DRENPA-3360 file (N, C-alpha, C; in nm, 2 decimals, always signed):
BEGIN
1 = MITRFPTT = -0.34/+2.74/-0.96/-0.42/+2.66/-0.88/-0.45/+2.52/-0.95 ~ -0.42/+2.42/-0.88/-0.44/+2.28/-0.93/-0.59/+2.25/-0.92 ~ -0.65/+2.21/-1.03/-0.78/+2.16/-1.04/-0.78/+2.02/-0.98 ~ -0.87/+1.99/-0.88/-0.87/+1.86/-0.82/-0.91/+1.75/-0.91 ~ -0.85/+1.63/-0.89/-0.88/+1.51/-0.96/-0.96/+1.42/-0.86 ~ -1.01/+1.31/-0.91/-1.09/+1.22/-0.82/-1.01/+1.19/-0.69 ~ -1.08/+1.19/-0.58/-1.02/+1.16/-0.45/-1.00/+1.01/-0.42 ~ -1.05/+0.93/-0.51/-1.02/+0.79/-0.50/-0.97/+0.74/-0.64;
9 = PAITLYDP = -0.88/+0.64/-0.65/-0.83/+0.57/-0.53/-0.74/+0.66/-0.44 ~ -0.71/+0.61/-0.32/-0.63/+0.68/-0.23/-0.56/+0.58/-0.14 ~ -0.46/+0.62/-0.07/-0.39/+0.52/+0.02/-0.34/+0.60/+0.14 ~ -0.34/+0.53/+0.26/-0.28/+0.58/+0.38/-0.17/+0.49/+0.43 ~ -0.06/+0.55/+0.46/+0.06/+0.48/+0.51/+0.11/+0.54/+0.64 ~ +0.17/+0.45/+0.72/+0.23/+0.50/+0.84/+0.38/+0.51/+0.82 ~ +0.44/+0.62/+0.85/+0.59/+0.64/+0.84/+0.64/+0.66/+0.98 ~ +0.71/+0.56/+1.03/+0.77/+0.57/+1.17/+0.87/+0.69/+1.19;
17 = LADLLGAG = +0.94/+0.72/+1.08/+1.04/+0.83/+1.09/+0.96/+0.96/+1.11 ~ +0.86/+0.98/+1.03/+0.77/+1.10/+1.04/+0.72/+1.11/+1.18 ~ +0.67/+1.00/+1.24/+0.62/+1.00/+1.37/+0.72/+1.04/+1.47 ~ +0.84/+0.98/+1.46/+0.95/+1.01/+1.55/+0.99/+1.16/+1.55 ~ +0.99/+1.22/+1.43/+1.03/+1.35/+1.42/+0.92/+1.46/+1.42 ~ +0.80/+1.41/+1.47/+0.69/+1.51/+1.50/+0.61/+1.55/+1.38 ~ +0.61/+1.48/+1.27/+0.52/+1.51/+1.16/+0.39/+1.45/+1.18 ~ +0.31/+1.51/+1.27/+0.18/+1.45/+1.31/+0.20/+1.32/+1.38;
25 = DGHFHYTF = +0.11/+1.23/+1.35/+0.13/+1.09/+1.41/+0.19/+1.00/+1.31 ~ +0.25/+1.05/+1.20/+0.32/+0.96/+1.11/+0.23/+0.90/+1.00 ~ +0.10/+0.93/+1.00/+0.01/+0.87/+0.90/-0.01/+0.97/+0.79 ~ +0.02/+0.93/+0.67/+0.01/+1.01/+0.55/-0.10/+0.96/+0.46 ~ -0.19/+1.04/+0.42/-0.30/+1.00/+0.33/-0.27/+1.06/+0.19 ~ -0.26/+0.98/+0.09/-0.22/+1.03/-0.05/-0.34/+1.00/-0.15 ~ -0.36/+1.11/-0.22/-0.45/+1.10/-0.34/-0.38/+1.14/-0.46 ~ -0.44/+1.13/-0.58/-0.37/+1.16/-0.70/-0.33/+1.31/-0.70;
33 = DDVVKLSG = -0.40/+1.40/-0.64/-0.36/+1.54/-0.63/-0.22/+1.55/-0.57 ~ -0.19/+1.47/-0.48/-0.05/+1.48/-0.42/+0.05/+1.44/-0.52 ~ +0.02/+1.35/-0.60/+0.12/+1.30/-0.71/+0.13/+1.41/-0.81 ~ +0.02/+1.48/-0.85/+0.02/+1.59/-0.94/+0.11/+1.70/-0.89 ~ +0.10/+1.73/-0.77/+0.18/+1.84/-0.71/+0.33/+1.80/-0.72 ~ +0.36/+1.68/-0.69/+0.50/+1.63/-0.70/+0.55/+1.64/-0.85 ~ +0.47/+1.59/-0.94/+0.51/+1.58/-1.08/+0.50/+1.71/-1.15 ~ +0.42/+1.80/-1.11/+0.39/+1.92/-1.18/+0.30/+1.91/-1.30;
41 = HACPTVAG = +0.24/+1.79/-1.31/+0.15/+1.77/-1.42/+0.07/+1.64/-1.40 ~ -0.03/+1.62/-1.47/-0.11/+1.49/-1.47/-0.11/+1.43/-1.61 ~ -0.07/+1.31/-1.62/-0.07/+1.24/-1.75/-0.10/+1.09/-1.73 ~ -0.12/+1.01/-1.83/-0.14/+0.87/-1.81/-0.02/+0.80/-1.74 ~ +0.10/+0.84/-1.77/+0.21/+0.78/-1.70/+0.21/+0.80/-1.55 ~ +0.19/+0.92/-1.51/+0.19/+0.96/-1.37/+0.07/+0.89/-1.30 ~ -0.05/+0.88/-1.37/-0.16/+0.81/-1.32/-0.13/+0.66/-1.30 ~ -0.06/+0.61/-1.40/-0.03/+0.47/-1.39/+0.07/+0.44/-1.28;
49 = AFLMATHA = +0.17/+0.52/-1.26/+0.26/+0.50/-1.15/+0.19/+0.50/-1.01 ~ +0.09/+0.60/-1.00/+0.01/+0.60/-0.88/-0.07/+0.47/-0.86 ~ -0.13/+0.43/-0.96/-0.21/+0.31/-0.95/-0.13/+0.18/-0.93 ~ -0.01/+0.17/-0.99/+0.07/+0.06/-0.97/+0.12/+0.05/-0.82 ~ +0.16/+0.17/-0.77/+0.21/+0.17/-0.63/+0.09/+0.14/-0.54 ~ -0.02/+0.20/-0.55/-0.13/+0.17/-0.46/-0.17/+0.02/-0.47 ~ -0.18/-0.03/-0.59/-0.22/-0.17/-0.60/-0.11/-0.26/-0.53 ~ +0.01/-0.23/-0.56/+0.12/-0.32/-0.50/+0.12/-0.31/-0.35;
57 = IEALYGEE = +0.11/-0.19/-0.30/+0.11/-0.17/-0.15/+0.00/-0.24/-0.09 ~ -0.12/-0.22/-0.14/-0.24/-0.29/-0.09/-0.23/-0.44/-0.09 ~ -0.17/-0.49/-0.20/-0.15/-0.64/-0.21/-0.05/-0.69/-0.11 ~ +0.05/-0.61/-0.08/+0.15/-0.65/+0.02/+0.10/-0.65/+0.16 ~ +0.02/-0.55/+0.20/-0.02/-0.53/+0.34/-0.16/-0.57/+0.37 ~ -0.25/-0.59/+0.27/-0.38/-0.64/+0.30/-0.45/-0.55/+0.40 ~ -0.50/-0.60/+0.51/-0.57/-0.52/+0.61/-0.47/-0.44/+0.71 ~ -0.34/-0.47/+0.70/-0.25/-0.40/+0.78/-0.22/-0.26/+0.73;
65 = TPQRGEIR = -0.18/-0.17/+0.82/-0.14/-0.04/+0.77/-0.01/-0.04/+0.70 ~ +0.00/+0.00/+0.58/+0.13/-0.01/+0.51/+0.24/+0.08/+0.58 ~ +0.36/+0.03/+0.58/+0.47/+0.10/+0.64/+0.56/+0.17/+0.54 ~ +0.55/+0.30/+0.54/+0.63/+0.38/+0.45/+0.78/+0.38/+0.50 ~ +0.87/+0.35/+0.40/+1.01/+0.34/+0.44/+1.05/+0.19/+0.46 ~ +0.95/+0.10/+0.45/+0.98/-0.04/+0.47/+0.95/-0.12/+0.35 ~ +0.95/-0.05/+0.23/+0.92/-0.12/+0.10/+1.04/-0.10/+0.01 ~ +1.09/-0.21/-0.05/+1.19/-0.20/-0.15/+1.13/-0.20/-0.29;
73 = VTIAGTED = +1.18/-0.12/-0.38/+1.12/-0.11/-0.51/+1.22/-0.13/-0.62 ~ +1.19/-0.23/-0.71/+1.28/-0.25/-0.82/+1.21/-0.19/-0.95 ~ +1.28/-0.10/-1.01/+1.22/-0.03/-1.13/+1.26/-0.11/-1.26 ~ +1.16/-0.13/-1.34/+1.18/-0.20/-1.47/+1.26/-0.12/-1.57 ~ +1.39/-0.14/-1.58/+1.48/-0.07/-1.67/+1.57/+0.02/-1.60 ~ +1.65/+0.09/-1.68/+1.75/+0.18/-1.62/+1.69/+0.32/-1.58 ~ +1.76/+0.39/-1.50/+1.71/+0.52/-1.45/+1.67/+0.62/-1.55 ~ +1.74/+0.62/-1.67/+1.71/+0.72/-1.77/+1.63/+0.66/-1.89;
81 = QGVNGPIS = +1.57/+0.54/-1.87/+1.50/+0.48/-1.97/+1.36/+0.52/-1.98 ~ +1.31/+0.56/-2.09/+1.17/+0.60/-2.11/+1.12/+0.69/-2.01 ~ +1.01/+0.65/-1.94/+0.94/+0.74/-1.84/+0.97/+0.69/-1.70 ~ +1.09/+0.62/-1.68/+1.12/+0.57/-1.55/+1.15/+0.68/-1.45 ~ +1.19/+0.79/-1.49/+1.22/+0.91/-1.40/+1.09/+0.95/-1.33 ~ +0.99/+0.99/-1.40/+0.86/+1.03/-1.34/+0.80/+0.91/-1.26 ~ +0.81/+0.79/-1.31/+0.75/+0.68/-1.24/+0.82/+0.66/-1.10 ~ +0.95/+0.66/-1.10/+1.03/+0.64/-0.98/+1.00/+0.75/-0.88;
89 = QVFTLLTG = +0.98/+0.87/-0.92/+0.95/+0.98/-0.83/+0.82/+0.96/-0.76 ~ +0.72/+0.91/-0.83/+0.59/+0.88/-0.77/+0.61/+0.76/-0.67 ~ +0.68/+0.66/-0.71/+0.71/+0.55/-0.61/+0.78/+0.59/-0.49 ~ +0.87/+0.69/-0.50/+0.94/+0.74/-0.38/+0.85/+0.81/-0.29 ~ +0.76/+0.90/-0.35/+0.67/+0.97/-0.27/+0.58/+0.88/-0.18 ~ +0.53/+0.77/-0.24/+0.44/+0.69/-0.17/+0.51/+0.59/-0.08 ~ +0.62/+0.53/-0.12/+0.69/+0.42/-0.04/+0.80/+0.47/+0.05 ~ +0.86/+0.59/+0.01/+0.98/+0.63/+0.08/+1.11/+0.58/+0.02;
97 = AAGRNGFH = +1.09/+0.47/-0.06/+1.21/+0.41/-0.12/+1.29/+0.51/-0.21 ~ +1.42/+0.51/-0.19/+1.50/+0.60/-0.27/+1.63/+0.53/-0.31 ~ +1.70/+0.59/-0.41/+1.82/+0.54/-0.46/+1.94/+0.58/-0.38 ~ +2.05/+0.61/-0.44/+2.17/+0.65/-0.37/+2.16/+0.79/-0.30 ~ +2.06/+0.87/-0.35/+2.04/+1.00/-0.29/+1.94/+1.01/-0.18 ~ +1.90/+0.89/-0.13/+1.80/+0.89/-0.02/+1.85/+0.91/+0.12 ~ +1.76/+0.93/+0.21/+1.80/+0.95/+0.35/+1.88/+0.83/+0.41 ~ +1.99/+0.86/+0.47/+2.09/+0.76/+0.52/+2.05/+0.70/+0.65;
105 = GLGDRYVR = +1.95/+0.76/+0.72/+1.89/+0.70/+0.84/+1.95/+0.77/+0.97 ~ +1.89/+0.72/+1.08/+1.94/+0.76/+1.21/+2.00/+0.64/+1.28 ~ +2.13/+0.64/+1.29/+2.20/+0.52/+1.33/+2.18/+0.42/+1.22 ~ +2.13/+0.30/+1.25/+2.10/+0.21/+1.14/+1.96/+0.19/+1.12 ~ +1.88/+0.29/+1.16/+1.73/+0.28/+1.15/+1.68/+0.38/+1.05 ~ +1.56/+0.36/+1.00/+1.49/+0.45/+0.91/+1.57/+0.48/+0.78 ~ +1.65/+0.39/+0.73/+1.73/+0.41/+0.61/+1.63/+0.40/+0.49 ~ +1.64/+0.50/+0.40/+1.56/+0.50/+0.28/+1.65/+0.49/+0.16;
113 = RGLMDFSA = +1.78/+0.53/+0.17/+1.88/+0.51/+0.06/+1.90/+0.37/+0.03 ~ +1.90/+0.34/-0.10/+1.92/+0.20/-0.14/+1.80/+0.11/-0.14 ~ +1.68/+0.17/-0.11/+1.56/+0.09/-0.12/+1.50/+0.09/-0.26 ~ +1.56/+0.17/-0.35/+1.51/+0.16/-0.49/+1.63/+0.12/-0.58 ~ +1.60/+0.02/-0.66/+1.70/-0.03/-0.76/+1.64/-0.02/-0.90 ~ +1.73/+0.00/-0.99/+1.70/+0.00/-1.13/+1.76/-0.12/-1.20 ~ +1.67/-0.20/-1.27/+1.72/-0.33/-1.32/+1.73/-0.31/-1.47 ~ +1.86/-0.33/-1.52/+1.88/-0.32/-1.67/+1.82/-0.44/-1.74;
121 = DSTGSFIF = +1.82/-0.55/-1.67/+1.76/-0.67/-1.73/+1.61/-0.68/-1.68 ~ +1.53/-0.60/-1.75/+1.39/-0.59/-1.71/+1.29/-0.67/-1.78 ~ +1.19/-0.72/-1.71/+1.08/-0.79/-1.78/+0.97/-0.69/-1.81 ~ +0.98/-0.57/-1.78/+0.87/-0.47/-1.80/+0.78/-0.45/-1.68 ~ +0.81/-0.53/-1.57/+0.73/-0.52/-1.45/+0.81/-0.44/-1.34 ~ +0.74/-0.39/-1.24/+0.80/-0.32/-1.13/+0.77/-0.41/-1.01 ~ +0.87/-0.43/-0.92/+0.86/-0.52/-0.81/+0.86/-0.44/-0.68 ~ +0.77/-0.46/-0.60/+0.76/-0.40/-0.46/+0.77/-0.51/-0.36;
129 = TRVDSGDS = +0.87/-0.49/-0.26/+0.90/-0.60/-0.17/+0.89/-0.54/-0.03 ~ +0.83/-0.61/+0.06/+0.83/-0.57/+0.21/+0.97/-0.61/+0.26 ~ +1.03/-0.51/+0.33/+1.16/-0.54/+0.39/+1.15/-0.63/+0.50 ~ +1.04/-0.63/+0.58/+1.03/-0.71/+0.70/+1.00/-0.86/+0.67 ~ +0.92/-0.89/+0.57/+0.88/-1.03/+0.54/+0.94/-1.08/+0.42 ~ +0.99/-1.00/+0.33/+1.04/-1.04/+0.20/+0.93/-1.07/+0.09 ~ +0.80/-1.06/+0.13/+0.69/-1.08/+0.04/+0.70/-0.97/-0.07 ~ +0.67/-1.01/-0.19/+0.68/-0.91/-0.30/+0.57/-0.93/-0.40;
137 = VSVSYDPA = +0.54/-0.83/-0.47/+0.44/-0.83/-0.58/+0.50/-0.76/-0.70 ~ +0.47/-0.81/-0.82/+0.51/-0.75/-0.94/+0.39/-0.69/-1.01 ~ +0.41/-0.57/-1.06/+0.30/-0.50/-1.13/+0.35/-0.44/-1.26 ~ +0.26/-0.43/-1.35/+0.29/-0.37/-1.48/+0.16/-0.29/-1.52 ~ +0.18/-0.20/-1.62/+0.08/-0.10/-1.65/+0.07/-0.08/-1.80 ~ -0.05/-0.09/-1.86/-0.06/-0.06/-2.00/-0.20/+0.01/-2.02 ~ -0.19/+0.14/-2.05/-0.31/+0.22/-2.06/-0.38/+0.21/-2.20 ~ -0.34/+0.12/-2.29/-0.39/+0.12/-2.42/-0.54/+0.09/-2.43;
145 = SIPPNPDM = -0.59/+0.02/-2.32/-0.73/-0.01/-2.32/-0.82/+0.11/-2.29 ~ -0.76/+0.22/-2.25/-0.83/+0.35/-2.22/-0.77/+0.45/-2.31 ~ -0.80/+0.45/-2.44/-0.73/+0.54/-2.54/-0.77/+0.68/-2.53 ~ -0.69/+0.77/-2.58/-0.72/+0.91/-2.59/-0.82/+0.94/-2.70 ~ -0.88/+1.06/-2.69/-0.96/+1.11/-2.80/-0.87/+1.13/-2.92 ~ -0.90/+1.08/-3.03/-0.81/+1.10/-3.15/-0.80/+1.24/-3.20 ~ -0.90/+1.32/-3.16/-0.90/+1.46/-3.20/-0.80/+1.54/-3.12 ~ -0.75/+1.48/-3.02/-0.65/+1.55/-2.93/-0.52/+1.58/-3.00;
153 = FPLLQQIL = -0.47/+1.49/-3.08/-0.34/+1.51/-3.14/-0.32/+1.62/-3.23 ~ -0.42/+1.65/-3.32/-0.41/+1.76/-3.41/-0.41/+1.89/-3.33 ~ -0.49/+1.89/-3.22/-0.49/+2.01/-3.13/-0.35/+2.04/-3.07 ~ -0.29/+1.93/-3.02/-0.16/+1.94/-2.96/-0.06/+1.99/-3.06 ~ -0.06/+1.95/-3.19/+0.03/+2.00/-3.29/+0.01/+2.15/-3.31 ~ -0.11/+2.20/-3.31/-0.13/+2.34/-3.32/-0.07/+2.42/-3.21 ~ -0.09/+2.36/-3.09/-0.03/+2.43/-2.97/+0.12/+2.43/-2.97 ~ +0.18/+2.32/-3.01/+0.33/+2.31/-3.01/+0.39/+2.40/-3.12;
161 = QGQAEPST = +0.31/+2.42/-3.22/+0.36/+2.51/-3.33/+0.32/+2.66/-3.31 ~ +0.26/+2.69/-3.19/+0.23/+2.82/-3.16/+0.11/+2.88/-3.24 ~ +0.03/+2.79/-3.29/-0.08/+2.84/-3.38/-0.22/+2.82/-3.32 ~ -0.22/+2.79/-3.19/-0.35/+2.76/-3.13/-0.42/+2.88/-3.07 ~ -0.55/+2.89/-3.09/-0.63/+2.99/-3.02/-0.66/+2.94/-2.88 ~ -0.70/+3.03/-2.79/-0.73/+2.99/-2.65/-0.83/+2.88/-2.64 ~ -0.93/+2.88/-2.73/-1.04/+2.78/-2.73/-0.98/+2.64/-2.77 ~ -0.88/+2.64/-2.86/-0.81/+2.52/-2.89/-0.73/+2.46/-2.77;
169 = RQQFREMW = -0.66/+2.55/-2.70/-0.59/+2.51/-2.59/-0.68/+2.45/-2.48 ~ -0.80/+2.51/-2.46/-0.89/+2.46/-2.36/-0.95/+2.33/-2.40 ~ -0.98/+2.31/-2.53/-1.03/+2.19/-2.58/-0.93/+2.07/-2.56 ~ -0.81/+2.10/-2.59/-0.70/+2.00/-2.57/-0.69/+1.97/-2.42 ~ -0.69/+2.07/-2.33/-0.68/+2.04/-2.19/-0.79/+1.95/-2.14 ~ -0.91/+1.98/-2.19/-1.03/+1.89/-2.14/-1.02/+1.75/-2.19 ~ -0.97/+1.73/-2.32/-0.95/+1.60/-2.37/-0.84/+1.52/-2.30 ~ -0.73/+1.59/-2.27/-0.62/+1.53/-2.20/-0.66/+1.49/-2.06;
177 = RDRVIRIL = -0.72/+1.58/-1.99/-0.77/+1.56/-1.85/-0.87/+1.44/-1.85 ~ -0.96/+1.44/-1.95/-1.06/+1.33/-1.95/-1.00/+1.19/-1.95 ~ -0.89/+1.17/-2.03/-0.83/+1.04/-2.03/-0.77/+1.01/-1.90 ~ -0.70/+1.10/-1.84/-0.64/+1.08/-1.71/-0.75/+1.04/-1.60 ~ -0.86/+1.11/-1.61/-0.97/+1.08/-1.51/-1.02/+0.94/-1.54 ~ -1.04/+0.90/-1.67/-1.09/+0.77/-1.70/-1.00/+0.66/-1.65 ~ -0.87/+0.69/-1.66/-0.77/+0.59/-1.61/-0.78/+0.57/-1.46 ~ -0.80/+0.69/-1.39/-0.81/+0.68/-1.24/-0.94/+0.62/-1.20;
185 = VDDGQQTI = -1.05/+0.65/-1.26/-1.18/+0.59/-1.23/-1.18/+0.44/-1.25 ~ -1.11/+0.40/-1.35/-1.10/+0.25/-1.38/-1.02/+0.18/-1.27 ~ -0.94/+0.25/-1.20/-0.86/+0.20/-1.08/-0.78/+0.07/-1.11 ~ -0.73/+0.07/-1.23/-0.64/-0.04/-1.27/-0.70/-0.17/-1.32 ~ -0.84/-0.17/-1.32/-0.91/-0.29/-1.36/-0.87/-0.33/-1.51 ~ -0.85/-0.24/-1.59/-0.81/-0.27/-1.73/-0.67/-0.24/-1.76 ~ -0.60/-0.17/-1.67/-0.46/-0.13/-1.71/-0.35/-0.19/-1.62 ~ -0.38/-0.25/-1.51/-0.28/-0.30/-1.42/-0.29/-0.45/-1.41;
193 = TSSGR = -0.17/-0.51/-1.43/-0.15/-0.66/-1.41/-0.06/-0.68/-1.29 ~ -0.09/-0.77/-1.20/-0.01/-0.79/-1.09/+0.00/-0.94/-1.06 ~ +0.11/-0.98/-0.99/+0.12/-1.12/-0.94/+0.21/-1.12/-0.82 ~ +0.18/-1.20/-0.73/+0.27/-1.22/-0.61/+0.39/-1.30/-0.64 ~ +0.49/-1.29/-0.56/+0.62/-1.36/-0.58/+0.66/-1.42/-0.45;
% end
């Protein structure tokens, strides 16, 4: 059973394909718990991907309801570089944007394939672009301002070496989770940089 994380920040998007195919009214509300279920874990990278996406989408749409499936995403770096895999999966969950393996559409509508690109010539930023208007926002993430508890790393070594008692494992879990929660509660104020293009 997944232990719940803070319910904010959160974002609601409208997916016209979901509406057409009877998935409720097409409105999807996402919290960090949804991202944890997708990723199978919670970590600073996954939290950062969630925050980058929500900040970028809110910047693009303002008071409008964001349109899932109508956002193009350019990933900073190649597909197999660093933590781009987990980051891109979170972006796909929230925006619907996918690479070559995405949904090919119905006729020429609702196409998700090709809405995500990986840029080998990267500036370290991730770019979100509205398909309808061409408006875009660039976001980057650096969690260094919210550091982990330094006591966490010796505990992790014990765990990885198979030498940890249950109490050690629990202490590590609490320290790890604490940093993720602090990153989420900060809501990108210290960790997210963005600019319109």
